N, C-alpha and C positions, 0 to 999 in steps of 0.2 A: 522546593525539590529535596528529596531525601535520597541519600546515598545507601545502598545496599552491597554490603562487603562479602556475602556469602550466599549459598543457597538457601540454608536454615533461616537466614534473615529474611529472604524473600519468601518462603513459606510462612513465616510467622506473620508478616505484613499480609498475605493472601487470607490469613485466617480473619485476620481483624478488619479488613476492609472489604465491601462488597465488590467494587470494581478498582483495579490497579492497572496502570500502564507502567512499562518497563522499558527505558531505552537501552539497547546494548549497543555498544559503538566502541571505536578504536581511536584514541587520540591521536593526530597527524594525518589521519585518511582523510582525504578531500571530503568524500561522501559523509563521512561520520562525522566531521567538523560542522558541515553544513547541517545535518541533522539535529546534532546538539545545539548549536546557535538558533535554529529555528525554534527548537522545543522550548529553549530559554526564553524567547519572545513571549511564547504562550504561556509559561511560568505556571503550569498546572502540573506538570506530570514529573516523574521520578526517571532521570538519566541515569545509567550506570555504565562506567567504563569496562568494557569485556577484558581488557589486559589484566584488571584486577579481580574480576569473578569469571574465570573460565568455566567453571562447573556447572552453569545455567545452560549453556549450549546443547550437550548431550541430553540433559534432562527433557529439555523442550523441543530439541532436534532443530536447532537452529544453525543453518550452516553457512551464514554470510551477514556481514554488519556493514551499514547500520540496520537494525531490526526493531521495530517497535512491537511490544509484546501486550496485548490485552487479556487480562484475567476477568473473568465475571464468577463471582462465588468460588472462587479458588480453583476454577478451571480454566486453562488457556483456550481463548474463544477466537483469537485473530493473531496473525503476523502482518505487519506492515513493513514492507522492504523499501530501503533507500532514503534519500532526502526528500522533504515535502514542504512546500511553503508553509508560513504561519496560518495562513487562511485556511488551507486544505487541513492543518491539524486540527484547528477548531472546528471544523466540518466532521472531521473522523470522530472527534471526542465528543460532538454533539449529536453524532449519527443523522447528520443531515447532508443535504448534496453540497459538493463544492461546485462553484459557477466561476469559471474564469474570466477575467476582466476582458473585454473586447473594447478595441478601437473602432472608430468610424470609418477607417478605410478597410477594414475586413470584409471578406466575402460572406456572403448569407452562411449561416448555420446548417451544419450536416446533421442528420441523427445519428449519432456514433454511441454503441453500446460495445464495453469491452468484458467478456466473460474471462473470470480470473477464478484462482485459489490463492490462499495466503502465503503458499510456499513456492510459487512460481515467480523465478526470476525473470524470465521473458515477458510476464505479464507488467511487472515492474517497469521493464525497458519499454513496452510499449505505452504505458501511461506516461512516462517520464518522457516521451517523444511527443505523446500529443499535447502535454502541458508545455513543454518548450516551445510549441508552435501555437498556442493559445486556442485549442482545440477543445470545446466543451463536450466532456462524454459523460456517459453514466456506465458506472462499474457494477456488475452483478458477480457476486462470488457464488460459484456454483458448487463450492463444497459445503456451503450453508444453507443452500436453498436447492432441493431436490427438484422442484418443478421446472425452476429456471434450467438447472443441468439438463433435463429431459427437452427442456425447449431448444435449448443449444444444440443437442444432437440431432433432433428433428431437422433443425434449420440448416445443418451443416455436415451431418452423417459422421461426425468427427466427435470424440471424447476429450481430445487434448486441449490445453490451453495454454497461451492465449488465444482467443477468437475474439476478432473485431469485426463487428455489424457495421456497416457505413451505408446508410440508406438503403437497407434490405440487402447489400452485398457482404458475404462473409468471407473474411480473410482467415486462416487458420495460420498460427505462429507468428513471427514478427517480420513479416514481407514488408519493409520499409517502403521500397518501391511502389508497390502496389497500393499502400496505405496513402502514400503521398500523393500519388495520381488522382486517388478517389477523391482526396481533401484538397487537391489544388496547392499543395506544399511544394515550393521550387526548392 
């Protein structure tokens, strides 16, 4: 892991590397400590404490931590907020699907899709809720996929995110009661 101490170092790194991952976090925050610890377990990326490098926030419009920023060819491509398990981080880094482990006593899987954007904090809340309850889901970033965004609006009549589709039923926003009801979460 490499430590970035200012915006100029980040910009230099972006010129040198095709793909750059940067974790912005705050030591002592439960979510940030979780994100840093899990990222260390993966040992591939470069966490940076935001207490030391505050100038990155306004440059990339980051408003909360922990936030994992992904740059491709010098351009910010995605912002992943919150703490994620090492398995999820590996799936993110490898651009593959994360499949949560399932025990034998779990109910049959439901078809769950979460429509998100990288800067949506409620999207992170929905995903975390599903993960904490062992619910497998497919995430669709509508900011990066215009056809998916159009499909989402066609299904719900709404443009806002998060939108969660559970077996064909659309939930706009984080309606925990309805999500729990449709998924059988007590």
